[in-house]
C-alpha positions in Angstrom: -9.6 -25.5 -14.6 -11.1 -29.0 -15.3 -11.4 -30.4 -18.8 -13.5 -33.4 -19.6 -12.8 -36.0 -22.3 -15.5 -38.7 -22.2 -15.5 -39.9 -18.6 -11.8 -38.8 -18.0 -11.1 -35.5 -16.4 -7.9 -33.4 -16.7 -6.9 -30.8 -14.1 -3.8 -28.6 -13.8 -2.0 -29.2 -10.5 0.1 -26.3 -9.4 3.2 -27.3 -7.3 6.0 -25.3 -5.9 9.6 -25.4 -7.1 10.6 -27.2 -3.9 7.9 -29.8 -4.2 8.9 -30.6 -7.8 12.6 -30.5 -7.1 12.7 -32.5 -3.8 9.4 -34.5 -4.1 6.4 -34.1 -1.9 3.1 -35.6 -0.9 0.5 -33.2 -2.3 -3.2 -33.1 -1.4 -5.5 -32.9 -4.4 -9.3 -32.5 -4.7 -11.5 -35.3 -6.0 -15.3 -35.6 -6.3 -15.2 -38.1 -3.4 -13.3 -35.7 -1.1 -9.6 -35.4 -1.4 -6.6 -37.6 -1.9 -2.8 -37.4 -1.7 -0.4 -38.0 -4.5 3.4 -38.5 -4.1 5.6 -36.5 -6.4 9.0 -38.0 -7.0 12.1 -35.8 -6.7 12.8 -34.1 -10.0 9.2 -33.9 -11.2 8.8 -31.8 -14.3 6.0 -29.6 -15.5 3.6 -31.4 -17.8 3.8 -34.8 -16.0 0.4 -36.5 -15.9 -0.5 -38.4 -12.8 -3.6 -40.7 -13.1 -6.0 -41.3 -10.3 -7.9 -44.4 -11.6 -11.7 -44.2 -11.1 -11.7 -40.6 -9.8 -13.1 -39.0 -13.0 -16.6 -38.5 -14.2 -19.3 -41.1 -13.7 -20.3 -43.1 -16.8 -23.8 -42.2 -18.1 -24.3 -45.7 -19.3 -23.7 -47.4 -16.0 -20.0 -48.3 -16.6 -17.1 -47.6 -14.4 -16.2 -43.9 -13.8 -13.3 -42.4 -15.8 -9.9 -41.4 -14.5 -8.7 -38.1 -13.1 -5.5 -36.9 -14.7 -3.5 -34.3 -12.8 -1.1 -32.3 -15.0 1.8 -31.0 -13.0 2.5 -27.2 -13.4 5.6 -26.0 -11.6 5.0 -22.4 -10.3 7.7 -20.0 -9.4 7.2 -17.4 -6.6 5.2 -14.3 -7.3 8.0 -12.0 -6.0 11.8 -12.3 -6.1 13.9 -11.0 -3.2 17.7 -11.1 -3.1 17.6 -14.5 -1.3 15.4 -16.1 -4.0 17.6 -14.6 -6.7 20.7 -16.1 -5.2 18.9 -19.5 -4.8 17.8 -19.4 -8.5 21.3 -18.7 -9.6 22.5 -21.6 -7.5 19.9 -23.9 -9.1 21.3 -23.0 -12.5 24.4 -25.0 -11.6 22.3 -28.2 -11.5 21.5 -28.2 -15.3 23.7 -30.6 -17.2 22.6 -29.4 -20.6 20.8 -26.6 -22.4 17.1 -27.2 -21.6 16.1 -25.9 -25.0 18.7 -27.8 -27.1 16.1 -30.0 -28.7 13.7 -27.2 -29.6 12.9 -27.0 -33.3 10.3 -25.8 -35.7 
């Protein structure tokens, strides 16, 4: 899904848990072909990565906008015993309650 704000474009970028946790080079589509972005280890969902000048062209002849990729960490569709054990091991890496700052 691509959303436009002026000449800037926003697109969700699905990544795997491994890519987010360990970092990865991820191929992404652009209007001029494709590109590669580097995710740092520990990348969180919601991170915005900007590709300058890769957005929509300006209708007034100015510079094109930017393409913002919004990282969305995706978990596997199915969980087998090995994945369950790996997820339980991942839990040991959290140093605090991830929802501790959540308030209404």
